[in-house]
C-alpha positions as CSV (number, residue, x, y, z in Angstrom):
1,M,90.5,117.2,79.6
2,A,87.2,115.3,80.2
3,V,85.1,116.4,83.1
4,L,83.5,114.1,85.6
5,H,79.9,114.2,84.6
6,F,76.6,112.5,85.5
7,D,73.4,112.9,83.6
8,K,70.8,114.3,86.1
9,N,68.0,113.0,83.8
10,E,69.3,109.5,83.9
11,L,69.9,109.1,87.7
12,G,66.4,107.5,88.1
13,N,67.2,105.0,85.3
14,L,68.6,102.0,87.2
15,E,70.2,100.7,84.0
16,Y,72.3,103.8,84.1
17,S,72.9,104.3,87.9
18,L,73.5,100.8,89.0
19,Q,76.4,100.5,86.6
20,R,78.2,103.4,88.3
21,E,80.0,102.6,91.5
22,M,81.7,104.9,94.0
23,L,84.5,104.2,96.3
24,S,86.0,106.0,99.3
25,T,88.9,104.6,101.4
26,N,90.4,105.6,104.7
27,R,94.0,104.8,103.6
28,A,94.2,102.3,106.4
29,G,92.5,99.3,104.8
30,G,88.8,100.3,105.1
31,Y,86.5,101.5,102.4
32,M,83.0,102.5,101.5
33,S,81.6,101.3,98.2
34,T,78.2,101.3,96.6
35,T,76.4,102.5,93.5
36,I,75.7,106.2,93.0
37,V,72.1,105.7,94.2
38,C,73.3,103.7,97.3
39,C,71.7,100.4,96.1
40,N,74.2,97.6,96.9
41,T,74.7,95.3,93.9
42,R,77.7,93.3,95.3
43,K,78.5,91.5,98.5
44,Y,81.5,93.7,98.6
45,H,79.4,96.9,98.8
46,G,78.9,98.5,102.1
47,L,79.1,101.9,103.9
48,M,81.7,100.5,106.3
49,V,84.0,97.7,105.2
50,C,87.2,97.4,107.2
51,P,89.7,95.0,108.9
52,K,88.9,93.8,112.5
53,D,92.2,95.3,113.7
54,D,95.7,96.5,112.5
55,R,97.0,93.0,112.1
56,D,94.0,91.8,110.0
57,E,94.6,91.6,106.2
58,N,91.0,90.8,105.4
59,N,88.0,93.2,105.3
60,Y,84.5,92.8,106.8
61,V,81.2,94.4,106.0
62,L,80.0,96.0,109.2
63,L,77.5,98.6,108.1
64,S,75.8,97.6,104.9
65,S,73.5,100.6,104.3
66,V,71.4,103.3,106.0
67,D,67.8,103.8,105.0
68,E,66.7,107.5,105.1
69,T,63.0,108.3,105.5
70,V,61.5,111.8,105.3
71,V,58.4,112.2,107.4
72,Q,55.9,115.1,106.9
73,H,52.3,115.3,108.1
74,E,52.6,111.7,109.2
75,Q,53.4,110.6,105.7
76,S,56.7,108.7,105.2
77,F,58.9,108.8,102.1
78,N,61.7,106.2,102.1
79,L,64.6,107.5,100.1
80,A,66.5,104.2,100.0
81,I,66.6,101.5,97.3
82,H,67.2,97.8,97.7
83,R,66.9,94.9,95.3
84,F,64.9,91.8,96.5
85,P,64.0,88.8,94.3
86,G,61.9,90.2,91.5
87,V,61.4,93.7,92.9
88,Y,63.1,96.9,94.0
89,D,61.8,98.1,97.4
90,P,61.7,100.8,98.4
91,R,62.2,102.8,95.2
92,G,63.8,106.0,96.6
93,H,65.9,106.5,93.5
94,K,62.9,108.2,91.9
95,Y,63.4,111.1,94.3
96,I,67.0,111.7,93.3
97,T,67.6,114.9,91.4
98,D,71.4,115.2,91.5
99,F,74.6,113.3,92.2
100,T,78.1,114.8,92.5
101,Y,81.4,113.1,93.3
102,T,83.6,115.9,94.4
103,P,84.8,116.9,96.9
104,A,82.8,114.1,98.5
105,P,80.0,111.9,97.1
106,A,76.7,113.8,97.5
107,I,73.1,112.9,96.5
108,T,70.2,115.4,96.4
109,Y,66.6,114.2,96.9
110,R,63.3,116.0,96.2
111,V,60.1,114.8,97.8
112,G,57.3,117.3,97.1
113,G,58.5,120.5,98.8
114,V,61.4,118.8,100.6
115,I,64.9,119.0,99.2
116,L,67.4,117.0,101.2
117,K,71.2,116.7,100.4
118,K,73.3,113.7,101.6
119,E,77.1,113.9,101.7
120,L,79.2,110.8,102.5
121,L,82.7,111.3,103.9
122,W,85.3,108.7,105.0
123,I,87.8,110.0,107.5
124,H,91.4,109.4,106.5
125,S,93.5,107.2,108.8
126,R,90.5,106.4,111.0
127,T,87.6,103.9,110.6
128,Q,84.9,106.5,110.6
129,L,82.2,107.3,108.2
130,L,80.3,110.6,108.4
131,I,77.0,111.3,106.6
132,R,75.8,114.9,106.6
133,Y,72.2,115.5,105.9
134,T,71.2,119.1,105.0
135,L,67.5,120.1,104.6
136,L,67.8,122.6,101.8
137,D,64.1,123.3,101.6
138,A,60.9,122.3,103.4
139,R,57.4,123.9,103.7
140,S,56.4,122.3,107.0
141,Q,57.8,120.5,110.0
142,T,60.0,117.6,108.9
143,Q,61.4,114.5,110.6
144,L,64.3,112.4,109.5
145,R,64.4,108.6,110.3
146,L,67.7,106.7,109.8
147,R,67.7,102.9,109.9
148,P,71.1,101.2,109.7
149,F,71.4,97.7,108.3
150,L,74.2,95.6,109.8
151,A,76.1,92.6,108.3
152,F,79.2,91.9,110.4
153,R,80.6,89.3,108.0
154,D,83.6,88.6,105.7
155,R,83.3,90.7,102.5
156,H,83.8,87.5,100.4
157,T,80.7,85.9,101.9
158,V,77.0,86.7,102.4
159,G,75.2,86.5,105.7
160,R,72.0,84.7,106.8
161,A,69.6,85.3,109.7
162,N,70.7,83.4,112.8
163,M,70.1,83.1,116.5
164,E,73.7,84.0,117.4
165,A,73.6,87.6,116.3
166,D,73.3,90.1,119.2
167,G,70.6,92.5,118.2
168,R,70.8,94.6,121.4
169,S,71.8,98.3,121.2
170,Y,73.8,99.8,124.0
171,P,73.3,103.5,124.7
172,I,76.3,105.9,124.3
173,E,76.4,109.7,124.0
174,G,74.4,110.8,121.0
175,G,73.5,107.2,119.9
176,V,74.2,103.5,120.4
177,R,76.8,100.9,119.9
178,N,76.3,97.5,118.3
179,R,78.3,94.3,117.9
180,L,76.6,91.4,116.3
181,Y,79.3,88.8,117.1
182,E,82.2,88.3,119.4
183,G,85.6,89.0,117.8
184,F,84.4,92.0,115.8
185,P,84.9,95.7,116.7
186,W,82.0,97.6,118.2
187,L,80.2,99.9,115.8
188,H,79.4,103.3,117.4
189,M,76.5,105.1,115.7
190,Q,76.0,108.7,116.9
191,I,74.3,111.9,115.7
192,D,75.3,115.5,116.5
193,A,71.7,116.6,117.0
194,P,69.0,115.7,119.5
195,S,67.6,112.4,118.4
196,E,65.8,109.3,119.7
197,F,67.0,105.8,119.0
198,V,64.1,103.4,118.8
199,A,65.3,99.8,119.5
200,A,63.5,97.4,117.2
201,P,65.8,94.5,116.2
202,D,64.6,92.7,113.1
203,W,66.0,90.7,110.2
204,Y,65.3,91.7,106.7
205,Y,65.5,88.8,104.2
206,N,66.9,88.2,100.8
207,F,68.7,91.4,99.8
208,E,69.7,90.5,96.2
209,Y,73.1,91.4,94.7
210,G,72.8,91.1,91.0
211,E,76.5,91.5,90.2
212,E,77.3,88.4,92.3
213,I,74.6,86.3,90.7
214,A,75.9,87.3,87.3
215,R,79.4,86.2,88.4
216,G,78.1,82.8,89.5
217,Y,78.3,83.4,93.3
218,P,75.6,83.3,96.0
219,G,73.8,86.7,95.7
220,H,71.2,86.8,98.5
221,E,71.7,88.1,102.1
222,D,69.8,88.7,105.3
223,L,70.7,91.9,107.2
224,L,69.9,92.8,110.8
225,T,68.6,96.2,111.8
226,T,68.7,96.9,115.5
227,G,66.4,99.9,115.3
228,Y,66.3,103.4,113.9
229,F,67.1,107.0,114.8
230,E,64.4,109.7,114.7
231,L,65.1,113.5,114.8
232,D,63.6,116.8,113.8
233,I,65.4,118.7,111.1
234,A,64.6,122.3,110.2
235,K,65.0,124.1,106.8
236,G,68.7,125.1,106.4
237,Q,69.9,122.7,109.2
238,S,72.6,120.1,108.8
239,V,72.9,117.0,111.0
240,I,75.7,114.5,110.9
241,F,75.5,110.7,111.4
242,S,78.7,109.1,112.5
243,C,79.6,105.4,112.2
244,S,82.9,104.5,113.8
245,T,84.8,101.7,115.4
246,E,85.6,104.1,118.3
247,P,83.2,106.4,120.2
248,V,83.4,110.0,119.3
249,D,82.3,113.3,120.8
250,P,79.1,114.2,118.8
251,S,79.7,117.9,119.4
252,T,82.9,117.8,117.3
253,L,81.4,116.1,114.3
254,D,80.6,119.3,112.4
255,Q,84.2,120.5,112.8
256,V,85.7,117.2,111.9
257,F,83.5,117.0,108.8
258,E,84.5,120.5,107.6
259,E,88.2,120.0,108.3
260,E,88.2,116.7,106.5
261,L,86.2,118.0,103.5
262,S,88.7,121.0,103.1
263,R,91.5,118.5,102.7
264,R,89.8,116.7,99.8
265,S,91.2,117.2,96.3
266,N,89.2,118.7,93.5
267,K,88.3,115.6,91.4
268,I,86.8,117.1,88.3
269,D,88.9,116.1,85.3
270,F,90.5,113.0,84.0
271,L,94.0,113.2,85.5
272,S,92.9,114.7,88.8
273,C,90.5,111.8,89.2
274,L,93.2,109.2,88.4
275,R,95.6,110.8,90.9
276,H,93.0,110.6,93.6
277,S,92.2,107.0,92.7
278,A,96.0,106.2,92.8
279,R,96.2,107.5,96.4
280,Q,93.4,105.2,97.5
281,F,95.5,102.1,96.7
282,I,98.2,103.0,99.3
283,V,97.3,101.5,102.7
284,R,99.2,102.3,105.9
285,N,98.5,99.8,108.6
286,G,100.7,99.6,111.7
287,D,104.3,99.5,110.4
288,R,103.3,98.3,107.0
289,T,102.7,100.4,103.8
290,E,101.1,98.2,101.1
291,V,99.3,98.5,97.8
292,V,95.8,97.2,97.4
293,A,95.7,95.5,94.0
294,G,92.1,96.5,93.3
295,Y,88.8,97.3,94.8
296,P,86.5,96.0,95.9
297,W,87.8,92.4,96.3
298,F,91.6,92.3,95.9
299,G,94.1,92.5,98.7
300,R,97.9,92.9,98.5
301,W,99.6,91.2,95.5
302,G,103.3,91.3,95.3
303,R,103.5,91.3,91.5
304,D,100.8,94.0,91.1
305,T,102.5,96.0,93.8
306,F,105.7,96.5,91.8
307,I,104.0,96.9,88.4
308,A,101.6,99.5,89.8
309,L,103.9,101.3,92.2
310,P,105.8,103.8,90.0
311,G,102.5,104.9,88.4
312,I,100.4,105.4,91.5
313,T,103.2,107.2,93.5
314,L,106.0,108.6,91.5
315,T,103.9,110.3,88.8
316,Q,102.7,112.7,91.5
317,G,106.0,113.0,93.4
318,D,105.0,110.6,96.2
319,D,108.4,109.0,96.7
320,R,107.7,108.6,100.4
321,S,104.9,106.1,99.7
322,C,107.0,104.4,97.1
323,R,109.9,103.9,99.5
324,E,107.7,102.7,102.3
325,V,106.0,100.1,100.1
326,L,109.4,98.9,98.8
327,D,110.7,98.6,102.4
328,T,107.6,96.7,103.5
329,M,108.0,94.3,100.6
330,V,111.7,93.8,101.2
331,S,111.0,93.0,104.9
332,Q,108.8,90.1,103.7
333,M,111.2,88.7,101.1
334,Q,112.1,85.0,101.6
335,G,114.6,83.0,99.6
336,G,114.8,85.6,96.9
337,L,111.0,85.7,96.4
338,F,108.3,88.2,97.4
339,P,104.9,87.2,98.7
340,N,102.3,87.4,96.0
341,M,98.7,86.9,97.4
342,G,98.8,86.6,101.1
343,N,101.8,84.4,102.1
344,A,102.1,82.5,98.8
345,Y,105.6,82.8,97.4
346,N,104.6,81.6,93.9
347,S,105.4,84.5,91.6
348,V,108.5,84.0,89.4
349,D,108.3,87.6,88.0
350,A,107.5,89.7,91.1
351,P,111.2,89.9,92.2
352,L,112.2,90.9,88.7
353,W,109.6,93.6,88.6
354,F,111.2,94.9,91.8
355,F,114.3,95.9,89.8
356,W,112.1,97.7,87.3
357,T,110.4,99.6,90.1
358,L,113.8,100.6,91.5
359,Q,114.8,101.9,88.1
360,A,111.9,104.3,88.3
361,Y,112.6,105.2,91.9
362,E,116.3,105.9,91.4
363,P,116.0,109.6,90.7
364,F,114.2,110.0,94.0
365,A,116.7,107.9,96.0
366,G,119.6,110.3,95.7
367,G,121.3,108.5,92.8
368,P,122.6,105.1,92.0
369,R,125.2,104.8,94.8
370,K,122.6,105.5,97.5
371,L,120.1,103.2,95.9
372,W,122.7,100.4,95.8
373,K,123.6,101.0,99.4
374,K,120.0,100.7,100.5
375,Y,118.7,98.0,98.2
376,G,121.8,96.3,96.9
377,S,121.6,93.4,99.4
378,P,118.0,92.3,98.4
379,M,118.9,92.8,94.7
380,K,121.9,90.5,95.1
381,A,119.9,88.0,97.2
382,I,117.3,87.8,94.4
383,L,119.8,87.3,91.6
384,E,121.7,84.7,93.6
385,A,118.5,82.9,94.6
386,Y,117.5,82.6,90.9
387,R,121.0,81.5,89.9
388,D,121.1,78.9,92.6
389,G,117.4,77.8,92.2
390,A,115.0,80.0,94.2
391,N,112.8,77.0,95.0
392,P,112.1,73.7,93.3
393,Y,110.1,75.4,90.6
394,V,112.4,78.3,89.6
395,R,116.0,77.9,88.3
396,V,118.5,79.4,86.0
397,D,119.7,76.8,83.5
398,D,123.1,76.4,81.8
399,N,121.9,78.6,79.0
400,A,121.6,81.5,81.6
401,L,117.8,81.7,81.2
402,V,115.1,81.4,83.9
403,W,113.0,78.3,83.8
404,A,109.8,78.3,85.9
405,A,107.2,75.5,86.1
406,H,104.8,74.3,88.7
407,P,102.3,71.4,88.5
408,R,99.4,73.3,90.1
409,Y,100.1,77.0,89.9
410,A,100.8,79.4,87.0
411,M,103.8,81.3,88.2
412,T,103.6,84.3,85.8
413,W,101.0,87.0,85.8
414,M,98.8,84.8,83.5
415,D,97.8,82.9,86.6
416,A,94.2,81.8,86.2
417,V,93.5,78.2,87.4
418,V,90.4,76.2,86.6
419,D,89.7,72.7,88.2
420,G,93.2,72.7,89.6
421,K,94.9,73.3,86.3
422,P,96.4,76.5,85.0
423,V,94.5,77.8,82.0
424,T,97.5,79.2,80.2
425,G,100.2,77.2,82.0
426,R,103.3,78.6,80.2
427,E,105.7,76.3,82.0
428,G,109.3,76.6,80.8
429,Y,111.1,79.7,79.7
430,Q,108.7,82.7,79.6
431,V,109.4,85.6,77.3
432,E,108.7,88.5,79.7
433,V,110.3,86.7,82.7
434,N,113.6,86.4,80.8
435,A,113.4,89.9,79.5
436,L,113.0,91.1,83.1
437,W,115.8,88.8,84.2
438,Y,118.2,90.4,81.6
439,N,117.1,93.9,82.7
440,A,117.6,93.0,86.4
441,V,121.1,91.7,85.8
442,R,122.1,94.6,83.7
443,Y,120.7,97.2,86.1
444,A,122.4,95.5,89.1
445,L,125.7,95.5,87.3
446,E,125.3,99.2,86.5
447,L,124.7,100.1,90.1
448,A,127.5,97.8,91.3
449,R,130.0,99.4,88.9
450,K,129.1,102.9,90.0
451,S,129.4,101.8,93.7
452,K,132.7,100.0,93.1
453,D,131.3,96.6,94.2
454,T,134.0,94.7,92.3
455,A,133.2,91.3,93.7
456,F,129.6,91.4,92.4
457,V,130.8,92.8,89.0
458,E,133.3,90.1,88.5
459,R,130.8,87.3,89.3
460,W,128.0,88.7,87.1
461,E,129.7,90.5,84.3
462,P,129.7,87.6,81.8
463,M,126.0,86.8,82.4
464,P,124.1,89.5,80.3
465,E,125.7,88.4,77.0
466,R,125.0,84.8,77.7
467,I,121.3,85.6,78.5
468,R,121.0,87.7,75.3
469,K,122.5,85.0,73.1
470,S,120.3,82.3,74.5
471,F,117.2,84.5,74.5
472,L,117.4,85.4,70.8
473,E,118.1,81.8,69.9
474,L,115.2,80.4,71.8
475,F,112.5,83.1,71.5
476,W,112.8,84.6,68.0
477,Y,110.2,83.1,65.7
478,E,111.9,83.7,62.4
479,R,109.0,82.7,60.1
480,E,106.6,85.4,61.5
481,E,109.2,87.7,63.0
482,F,108.0,88.0,66.6
483,L,108.8,86.5,69.9
484,A,107.5,83.2,71.1
485,D,105.4,83.5,74.3
486,Y,107.3,80.7,76.0
487,V,109.6,77.8,75.2
488,D,109.4,74.4,76.8
489,E,110.8,70.9,76.1
490,H,108.5,70.7,73.1
491,G,109.9,74.0,71.6
492,Q,108.3,77.4,71.0
493,N,104.8,78.3,71.8
494,T,104.0,80.9,69.1
495,F,100.6,82.1,70.3
496,I,100.5,85.8,69.7
497,R,100.3,87.3,73.2
498,P,101.3,90.7,74.7
499,N,104.1,89.5,76.9
500,Q,106.6,90.0,74.1
501,I,106.0,93.8,74.2
502,I,107.8,93.9,77.7
503,A,111.0,92.8,75.9
504,C,110.7,96.0,73.9
505,S,109.8,98.4,76.8
506,L,112.4,97.7,79.5
507,P,115.4,100.0,80.1
508,Y,117.7,97.2,79.1
509,G,116.6,95.2,76.1
510,M,118.0,92.4,74.0
511,L,116.3,93.1,70.6
512,G,117.7,95.1,67.7
513,E,115.7,97.9,66.2
514,G,114.4,95.7,63.4
515,M,113.2,93.0,65.8
516,K,111.5,95.6,68.0
517,R,109.7,97.1,65.1
518,S,108.4,93.7,64.0
519,V,107.2,92.9,67.5
520,I,105.4,96.2,67.9
521,D,103.8,95.8,64.5
522,T,102.6,92.3,65.5
523,V,101.2,93.5,68.8
524,R,99.5,96.4,67.0
525,R,97.8,94.2,64.4
526,H,96.6,91.5,66.7
527,L,96.3,92.8,70.2
528,L,95.9,96.6,70.4
529,T,92.4,97.9,71.4
530,P,91.3,101.3,72.6
531,K,91.4,100.0,76.2
532,G,94.7,98.1,76.3
533,L,96.2,94.9,74.8
534,R,94.4,91.7,74.3
535,T,95.9,88.7,76.0
536,L,95.5,86.5,72.8
537,S,95.1,87.2,69.1
538,P,91.5,86.9,67.9
539,R,92.8,84.6,65.2
540,N,93.7,82.0,67.7
541,P,91.0,79.3,68.1
542,L,91.3,79.6,71.9
543,Y,90.4,83.3,71.9
544,E,87.6,84.4,74.2
545,G,86.1,87.8,73.4
546,R,84.0,88.4,76.5
547,C,84.9,87.9,80.1
548,V,81.5,87.1,81.6
549,G,79.7,84.2,83.4
550,D,80.6,82.2,86.5
551,Q,84.2,82.0,87.8
552,P,85.4,79.0,85.8
553,T,84.0,80.6,82.6
554,R,85.6,84.0,83.4
555,D,88.9,82.4,84.4
556,R,89.0,80.6,81.0
557,A,88.7,84.0,79.3
558,Y,90.8,86.0,81.7
559,H,94.0,85.6,79.7
560,Q,92.6,84.2,76.5
561,G,91.7,87.5,74.8
562,T,90.6,89.7,77.6
563,V,92.0,93.3,77.4
564,W,94.3,94.5,80.2
565,P,95.1,98.3,80.4
566,W,98.3,97.9,82.4
567,L,100.0,96.4,79.3
568,L,99.4,99.5,77.3
569,E,102.1,101.4,79.3
570,H,104.7,99.0,77.8
571,Y,103.3,99.3,74.3
572,V,103.4,103.1,74.5
573,K,106.9,103.1,76.0
574,A,108.1,100.8,73.2
575,C,106.5,103.0,70.6
576,F,108.0,106.2,72.0
577,D,111.4,104.6,72.1
578,M,111.0,103.6,68.5
579,H,109.4,106.7,67.0
580,G,110.0,109.5,69.5
581,K,107.8,112.6,69.2
582,A,106.2,111.3,66.0
583,F,104.2,108.9,68.3
584,L,102.7,111.8,70.3
585,P,99.4,112.1,68.4
586,E,98.7,108.4,68.7
587,A,99.6,108.4,72.4
588,R,97.3,111.3,73.0
589,D,94.5,109.4,71.3
590,M,95.2,106.3,73.5
591,L,95.0,108.4,76.6
592,K,91.8,110.1,75.4
593,N,90.2,106.6,75.0
594,F,90.0,106.3,78.8
595,E,88.5,109.7,79.6
596,E,85.0,108.5,79.3
597,D,85.7,105.7,81.9
598,I,85.9,108.0,84.9
599,S,82.1,108.5,84.8
600,V,81.4,104.8,84.1
601,S,81.7,101.6,86.2
602,G,84.3,102.6,88.9
603,I,83.8,106.4,89.3
604,A,87.0,108.3,88.9
605,S,89.0,105.2,88.2
606,I,89.9,102.5,85.6
607,N,88.7,98.9,85.6
608,E,90.9,95.9,85.9
609,I,90.0,94.4,82.5
610,Y,87.8,95.0,79.4
611,D,86.2,92.6,76.9
612,G,88.4,91.7,74.0
613,D,85.5,92.2,71.5
614,P,84.0,95.6,70.8
615,P,82.6,97.6,72.5
616,H,85.2,96.5,75.0
617,N,82.9,96.7,78.1
618,P,84.6,97.2,81.5
619,R,84.9,94.0,83.6
620,G,86.5,92.8,86.7
621,A,87.4,95.0,89.7
622,V,86.1,98.5,89.2
623,S,89.3,100.2,90.4
624,Q,92.6,98.5,89.7
625,A,96.0,99.8,90.8
626,W,98.1,98.8,87.8
627,S,95.5,100.0,85.4
628,V,95.4,103.5,87.0
629,G,99.2,103.4,87.4
630,A,99.7,102.6,83.7
631,I,97.5,105.4,82.5
632,L,99.2,107.9,84.7
633,R,102.6,106.7,83.4
634,I,101.4,107.1,79.8
635,A,100.3,110.7,80.7
636,Q,103.7,111.3,82.1
637,M,105.4,110.0,79.0
638,I,103.2,112.3,76.8
639,E,104.0,115.3,79.0
640,A,107.8,114.5,78.8
641,Y,107.8,114.4,75.0
642,E,105.6,117.5,74.7
643,I,108.2,119.6,76.5
644,K,111.1,118.2,74.5
645,K,112.4,120.6,71.9
């Protein structure tokens, strides 16, 4: 398998290094993210980004960066790099000789005879960042100066210099604590070696975030430094800088660092990187276990949670996390619907993906009877809510199919809205929603029969055949032999989109073999790329081949041709169901197409989306839960067929 690799000769090339972003999380909602040369290119970048407390669902950039300066013979060499309008200053990237990602991100600098190694380590389940500096070589007395830059603002915004910020530093053991504004946690910055903190509060102006400007957002920020640490460092010595929302004992930092480092997985090849990435999406906060949809800007999304969950947990035997996430989501269910983003109950398909997730989880639940005993009540509540009308915008009609329409929101996963109007809309009967509806009813009936829940069986037994009959009558596009994307009062929408492949991949499907084959062939011809499925055929006049520009421009392209890796899981599943082991060579090639991605864009992960046009550049969030989950599920399918006789 592909090895995680970075070209040492290219690290000083900003076109190379600024396109590669690293991420570390504490599994409790906080993260560290920046480029591999520690130059922030996004407002979401920072060395400490975290919630204010356990109840907070948002993240805030507290510590933006730390500038390291090596001092010898009264000469100073700043190892940092920042972008300001028209210039990079300082240009410390020219001193970088190596970058490695495993077991923790590490950068090696060379300044004349000085060789300094920096290792960055987030502590799991705590809001604490450790940076270990080791002086590997030096020919004379050396000093290290560390200057933290503080932001203390919402990660979705940028900060500006102001008179309200508290630039004072308050001494604590081994360092200082700072808090720029009331309502934020204190930031405790400490060092495990003798050092002096020189208080010198000052604003630095117009840090420039190129990725934000390219995405049409404000991209300039002012940051406050409250001073800097100075300390002597000898050849062979390591010193540790700790940044934490709680004070720590500096004398324990070395032990904490070594113990935490020893627990890190070996992230060197493709699948080990993806398994590590998958674990970073699981967040435990108080009594909640949730899935972050993507880094660095997404939070918890209900739909994404269920689609991603089997791949990011069960593929590596983590049924505990899967169960905890399911239980958290069930506790938040209202009126048969799950919250999607925040507290918005506007997703018609999230409750139906819940059934699909349970189908994957069943082998870990102790069998169908135990699963029905634990989750039968919410399953029945969902089905009844749809049948009775989950809300004014979702209903099951006399034809037994689910109708969903909203004047302002797109209720399916194709949910981009521009100027208050859904881009794709799809109001009416959607193909994947009704495929999921049929699968949910059939699965619930199977569990109920095995559990002898006769009342449920009697009420629902006639429903699947009614759904199947209506589905085939409404959705099958006879002339071209594929499934309409949706059907409304005007009839079929026959745009070639990937949603129809879900009707071929679910455990319970309504299509005969000939129909499945025709749908798969249509998807292969129009939508299949090396990085996933396009959201619209390039032959459609509405097709957009690149997802770039400001937010309205990107949103117009988001589901109009942009490639989504998560859909590939369903294509591969449908092809394996159709062709069996004969599909193995093609599936292996598809998996291999993603191997290069672990060293590009989001290090050790898979992006949210890719351009529809070659060369299919990565776009969107640099690490997306359902992208990673889908690729791990494909790997699992391949392994299962490889061991079949």
